[in-house]
C-alpha positions as CSV (number, residue, x, y, z in Angstrom):
1,M,-1.9,-8.8,28.8
2,S,-3.7,-10.1,25.3
3,I,-0.5,-10.0,23.8
4,I,1.3,-11.8,26.3
5,N,-1.2,-14.6,25.7
6,K,-1.3,-14.6,22.1
7,L,3.0,-14.9,22.5
8,R,2.1,-18.1,24.4
9,K,0.1,-20.1,22.3
10,S,1.9,-22.5,19.7
11,G,-0.4,-21.3,16.9
12,F,1.2,-17.8,17.1
13,W,4.4,-19.2,16.7
14,I,3.4,-21.3,13.4
15,S,1.7,-18.6,12.0
16,F,4.9,-16.3,13.0
17,F,7.5,-18.4,11.4
18,I,5.2,-19.5,8.1
19,T,4.8,-15.5,7.4
20,L,8.4,-14.8,8.8
21,I,9.8,-17.2,5.4
22,C,6.8,-16.1,3.0
23,A,8.0,-12.4,3.8
24,I,12.1,-13.5,3.2
25,I,11.3,-15.6,0.1
26,G,9.0,-12.6,-0.9
27,S,11.7,-10.5,-0.6
28,F,14.2,-12.2,-2.0
29,L,12.3,-12.8,-5.7
30,A,11.4,-9.4,-5.2
31,Q,15.3,-8.7,-6.6
32,L,14.7,-10.7,-9.3
33,P,14.3,-9.1,-13.1
34,Y,10.6,-9.1,-14.0
35,L,9.5,-9.8,-10.4
36,S,10.7,-6.4,-9.2
37,L,7.7,-4.8,-10.7
38,V,5.7,-7.2,-8.5
39,G,7.3,-6.2,-5.4
40,A,7.9,-7.6,-2.1
41,L,4.6,-7.7,-0.3
42,V,2.7,-8.7,-3.4
43,L,4.6,-11.6,-3.5
44,S,4.5,-12.5,0.1
45,M,0.8,-12.3,-0.1
46,L,0.8,-14.8,-3.3
47,L,2.8,-17.3,-1.0
48,G,0.6,-16.9,1.7
49,I,-1.8,-17.9,-0.9
50,I,0.0,-20.9,-2.3
51,L,0.3,-22.6,1.2
52,Q,-3.3,-23.0,0.9
53,I,-2.3,-26.2,-1.2
54,Q,-1.2,-27.5,2.6
55,P,-4.2,-27.1,4.5
56,T,-2.7,-29.2,7.9
57,L,0.3,-26.8,7.4
58,I,-1.4,-23.9,7.8
59,K,-4.8,-25.2,9.9
60,Q,-2.9,-24.0,13.5
61,A,-1.7,-20.6,11.6
62,R,-5.3,-19.1,10.5
63,S,-6.1,-19.2,13.5
64,E,-3.7,-16.6,15.0
65,S,-3.0,-15.1,11.4
66,G,-5.7,-12.7,12.1
67,F,-3.2,-11.0,15.3
68,I,0.0,-11.1,12.6
69,S,-2.1,-9.3,9.8
70,N,-3.6,-6.7,12.5
71,K,-0.9,-6.0,15.0
72,F,2.3,-6.7,12.4
73,L,0.7,-4.4,9.9
74,R,1.1,-1.4,12.3
75,L,4.7,-2.3,13.1
76,G,5.3,-2.3,9.3
77,I,3.7,1.1,8.7
78,I,5.1,2.5,11.6
79,L,9.1,1.3,10.5
80,L,8.0,2.1,6.9
81,G,8.3,5.8,7.5
82,F,12.5,5.9,7.6
83,K,12.2,5.2,4.1
84,L,10.5,9.2,3.9
85,N,13.3,11.6,3.7
86,L,11.7,14.8,4.7
87,V,14.8,16.9,4.0
88,Q,14.6,15.4,0.1
89,L,11.1,16.4,-0.1
90,A,12.0,19.9,0.8
91,Q,14.2,20.3,-1.6
92,A,12.4,19.3,-4.0
93,G,10.5,22.3,-4.0
94,V,6.6,23.4,-3.7
95,K,6.1,21.8,-6.9
96,S,6.0,18.3,-6.1
97,I,4.0,18.6,-2.9
98,L,1.2,20.4,-4.8
99,L,1.5,18.0,-7.5
100,A,0.9,14.7,-4.8
101,I,-1.5,16.4,-3.1
102,C,-3.7,17.2,-6.4
103,I,-3.0,13.4,-7.6
104,V,-3.9,11.3,-4.0
105,T,-6.9,14.1,-3.7
106,G,-8.1,13.7,-6.8
107,M,-7.5,9.5,-8.2
108,I,-9.3,9.3,-4.6
109,F,-12.1,10.7,-5.2
110,L,-12.5,9.8,-8.8
111,T,-11.7,6.0,-8.4
112,Y,-13.8,5.7,-5.5
113,W,-16.8,7.9,-7.3
114,V,-16.6,5.6,-10.4
115,S,-15.8,2.2,-8.5
116,R,-19.5,3.4,-6.5
117,K,-21.2,4.1,-9.8
118,M,-19.8,0.6,-11.2
119,G,-21.8,-1.4,-8.1
120,V,-18.0,-2.0,-6.1
121,E,-19.6,-1.6,-2.3
122,R,-18.4,1.1,-0.2
123,E,-15.6,-0.7,1.7
124,L,-13.8,-2.1,-1.5
125,A,-14.3,1.3,-3.1
126,I,-12.4,3.1,-0.3
127,L,-9.2,1.1,-0.4
128,T,-9.0,0.4,-4.1
129,A,-9.0,4.4,-4.4
130,T,-6.3,4.9,-1.8
131,G,-4.1,2.3,-3.0
132,S,-4.3,3.7,-6.5
133,G,-4.5,7.3,-5.1
134,V,-1.7,7.1,-2.4
135,C,1.3,4.1,-3.0
136,G,-0.1,0.4,-3.4
137,A,-0.2,-2.3,-1.1
138,A,1.1,-0.3,1.9
139,A,-1.8,2.9,1.6
140,V,-4.7,-0.3,1.4
141,M,-3.1,-2.4,4.5
142,G,-2.8,1.4,6.1
143,V,-6.0,2.3,6.0
144,S,-7.8,-0.8,6.0
145,P,-7.9,-0.5,10.3
146,Q,-9.4,3.1,9.8
147,I,-12.7,1.5,8.5
148,K,-14.3,0.1,11.4
149,V,-16.7,-2.8,10.4
150,S,-18.8,-5.2,12.5
151,K,-17.7,-8.5,13.5
152,D,-19.9,-10.4,11.1
153,K,-17.6,-8.2,8.2
154,E,-14.5,-8.7,9.3
155,K,-14.0,-12.0,6.8
156,Q,-15.2,-9.7,4.3
157,Q,-13.1,-7.1,4.8
158,Q,-10.0,-9.5,4.8
159,E,-11.1,-10.2,1.6
160,N,-11.1,-6.2,0.3
161,E,-7.7,-5.8,1.6
162,V,-6.2,-9.0,-0.6
163,L,-8.5,-7.7,-4.0
164,A,-7.4,-3.6,-3.2
165,V,-3.7,-4.6,-3.5
166,A,-3.6,-7.4,-6.0
167,T,-6.1,-4.6,-7.8
168,V,-3.0,-2.2,-7.6
169,A,-0.2,-4.3,-8.1
170,I,-1.8,-5.8,-11.3
171,L,-2.2,-2.4,-12.5
172,G,0.9,-1.0,-11.3
173,T,2.5,-3.7,-13.2
174,I,0.3,-2.7,-16.4
175,F,1.3,0.6,-16.7
176,T,5.2,0.5,-15.6
177,L,5.2,-1.4,-19.1
178,I,3.0,0.7,-21.0
179,E,5.3,3.6,-19.3
180,I,8.3,2.4,-20.5
181,G,7.3,1.5,-24.0
182,L,6.0,5.1,-24.3
183,K,9.3,6.7,-23.2
184,P,10.8,7.0,-26.5
185,F,7.6,8.6,-28.2
186,L,6.6,11.0,-25.3
187,H,10.0,13.8,-25.7
188,M,10.4,14.1,-22.1
189,T,13.4,15.4,-20.3
190,P,15.1,12.5,-17.4
191,T,13.0,15.3,-14.9
192,Q,9.9,14.9,-16.5
193,F,9.9,11.6,-17.4
194,G,10.6,10.6,-13.7
195,V,8.4,12.8,-12.6
196,F,5.5,11.5,-14.7
197,T,6.5,7.9,-13.1
198,G,6.7,8.6,-10.3
199,G,2.8,10.5,-10.0
200,S,1.0,8.0,-11.9
201,L,2.3,4.7,-10.9
202,H,1.0,2.9,-7.7
203,E,3.6,1.6,-6.0
204,I,7.4,2.6,-5.2
205,A,8.9,-0.3,-6.7
206,H,6.8,0.5,-10.0
207,A,8.1,4.2,-10.2
208,V,11.9,3.0,-9.1
209,A,11.6,0.6,-11.7
210,A,10.2,2.9,-14.8
211,G,12.0,5.7,-13.6
212,S,15.0,4.0,-14.0
213,A,14.7,3.6,-17.7
214,A,15.7,7.4,-17.8
215,G,18.9,7.3,-16.1
216,P,19.8,8.6,-12.4
217,V,18.1,12.2,-13.0
218,G,14.9,10.6,-14.0
219,L,15.3,7.8,-10.9
220,D,15.7,10.7,-8.5
221,A,13.0,12.5,-9.8
222,A,10.6,9.5,-9.7
223,I,11.4,8.6,-6.1
224,I,11.0,12.1,-4.8
225,T,7.4,12.7,-7.0
226,K,6.8,8.9,-5.2
227,L,7.4,9.7,-2.0
228,S,5.6,12.9,-1.6
229,R,2.4,11.1,-2.3
230,V,4.0,8.2,0.4
231,L,4.0,11.5,2.5
232,L,0.1,12.4,2.6
233,L,-0.6,8.5,3.9
234,A,-0.9,9.6,7.4
235,P,-3.2,12.7,6.9
236,V,-5.4,10.3,4.3
237,A,-6.1,7.8,6.6
238,L,-7.1,10.1,9.8
239,L,-9.6,11.4,7.5
240,I,-10.9,8.6,5.6
241,G,-11.1,7.2,9.2
242,I,-13.0,10.1,10.3
243,W,-15.3,10.3,7.2
244,Y,-15.8,6.8,7.7
245,Q,-17.3,6.9,11.3
246,K,-19.8,9.4,10.4
247,K,-21.2,7.6,7.8
248,H,-21.1,4.3,9.8
249,P,-20.9,5.1,13.1
250,Q,-20.4,2.1,15.3
251,S,-21.4,1.6,18.8
252,N,-19.8,-0.3,21.5
253,S,-20.9,-2.6,23.6
254,E,-22.3,-0.1,26.2
255,G,-24.5,1.2,23.0
256,A,-22.3,4.3,23.3
257,K,-21.4,6.1,20.5
258,A,-17.7,4.7,19.3
259,K,-14.8,7.4,19.5
260,L,-13.5,8.7,15.9
261,P,-10.5,6.3,14.5
262,I,-7.2,7.9,15.3
263,P,-4.6,6.4,13.4
264,W,-2.4,6.3,16.1
265,F,0.5,4.2,14.3
266,M,0.4,6.5,11.3
267,A,1.8,9.4,14.0
268,G,4.7,6.3,14.7
269,F,5.6,6.6,10.8
270,I,5.7,10.2,10.9
271,L,8.0,10.1,14.1
272,T,10.1,7.7,12.4
273,S,9.8,10.3,9.1
274,I,11.5,12.6,11.7
275,L,14.1,10.5,13.4
276,G,15.2,9.4,9.6
277,S,15.6,12.5,8.4
278,F,17.0,14.8,10.8
279,L,19.5,12.0,13.4
280,P,22.2,11.1,12.2
281,I,21.5,7.8,11.4
282,P,23.9,6.0,9.2
283,T,22.5,5.2,6.1
284,S,23.5,1.1,5.9
285,V,21.2,1.5,9.5
286,L,18.2,3.3,8.1
287,A,18.3,0.7,4.5
288,L,18.3,-1.8,7.1
289,L,14.9,-0.7,9.3
290,V,13.7,0.0,5.8
291,K,13.8,-3.7,4.9
292,L,12.8,-4.5,7.9
293,A,9.9,-2.4,7.6
294,Y,8.9,-4.5,4.3
295,I,9.7,-7.9,6.2
296,V,7.2,-7.6,8.6
297,L,4.5,-6.1,6.1
298,G,5.2,-9.0,4.3
299,M,4.2,-11.4,7.2
300,A,1.1,-9.3,7.3
301,M,0.2,-9.6,3.6
302,A,1.2,-13.7,3.9
303,A,-1.1,-13.9,6.4
304,L,-3.6,-12.2,4.8
305,G,-3.3,-14.8,1.6
306,M,-3.6,-17.8,3.9
307,N,-7.1,-16.7,4.0
308,V,-8.2,-16.0,0.6
309,N,-11.4,-17.1,-0.5
310,F,-10.9,-17.4,-4.8
311,D,-14.3,-17.5,-5.5
312,T,-15.6,-14.9,-3.7
313,I,-12.7,-12.5,-4.8
314,I,-13.2,-13.3,-8.8
315,H,-16.6,-12.7,-7.7
316,R,-16.7,-9.3,-6.6
317,G,-13.1,-8.6,-7.7
318,R,-14.2,-7.8,-11.4
319,N,-15.8,-4.1,-11.2
320,A,-13.4,-2.9,-8.8
321,F,-10.7,-3.5,-11.1
322,A,-12.3,-2.1,-14.2
323,A,-12.7,1.2,-12.1
324,A,-9.3,1.4,-11.1
325,F,-8.0,0.5,-14.8
326,I,-10.4,3.5,-16.1
327,C,-8.9,6.0,-13.9
328,S,-5.4,4.7,-13.6
329,C,-5.4,5.7,-17.2
330,I,-7.0,9.4,-16.8
331,L,-4.4,9.9,-14.0
332,M,-1.9,8.7,-16.9
333,L,-2.5,10.9,-18.9
334,V,-3.4,14.1,-16.7
335,V,-0.1,13.5,-14.9
336,M,2.2,13.3,-18.5
337,A,0.6,16.5,-19.2
338,A,1.4,17.9,-15.9
339,S,5.0,16.9,-16.0
340,K,5.2,18.3,-19.6
341,L,3.8,21.5,-18.6
342,F,5.5,22.1,-15.4
343,F,8.6,20.2,-14.7
């Protein structure tokens, strides 16, 4: 009933159309040279931030932007499952999955540990570590609902989401350019270079951009390696939710201990992956569903951007960025060695 009530509010429709426009423009801009390195989700968030120069335009939209960033996020993650072809991942062999497990596990633990040592708060450290380890902005947005914070910290948690997304987007773009520049000196086969880029870069868009420098074979290897990491998004979200709840148990209004957060929308993500992999769905339909996923996720990102506090982000984001940069350097070197040794 609460969702129906939301749909009846004019503020919801203002927020809906504003964020939809941002998402569509972001998707269009992401197809342009150079901007493709940034990605549609981050561009949508940036457009939401730019809207703050017209406060009267988004005053009503802000009141319902939390609903957009919350519910549409879950829907977008579910639809994103259609991008994950389980048959292709199985055909890639055990090595790709094992590499992905090592990368995701190692990067999350390392980035979280370094971030905490550098004074980054727990929630921001978790989100930055997840985005760096799994699949960038989508991972940040997928794990964030598992971190249940009190009402007085919800605004801060939104800022954490924006900070983590911005960090992995900027670093992913930087390291994409670095790896493309290093390619002539690495003496890797196309498969090795594809595994290297797919295993070390944060966003799918980054892996595609860098992997394509090694031709079709390198691009395929980059996508498979990257999607192997994306596959781990659901278990990572579940484990982080359980771990965080045990560290910081929340209580409901009656004083009873809150239940462990189970990411049901991640079950939808796995279900759509299975449907897209094993049902005879035309390729054009799958592509349309994935495009819809990015539009819906872009709307959630634009809603976040509309609520950014610049001063707070600049003040709190420096150490998180530095920690993620150090860990991204380590990741690049480790995956480079693994690609040469095992592929």
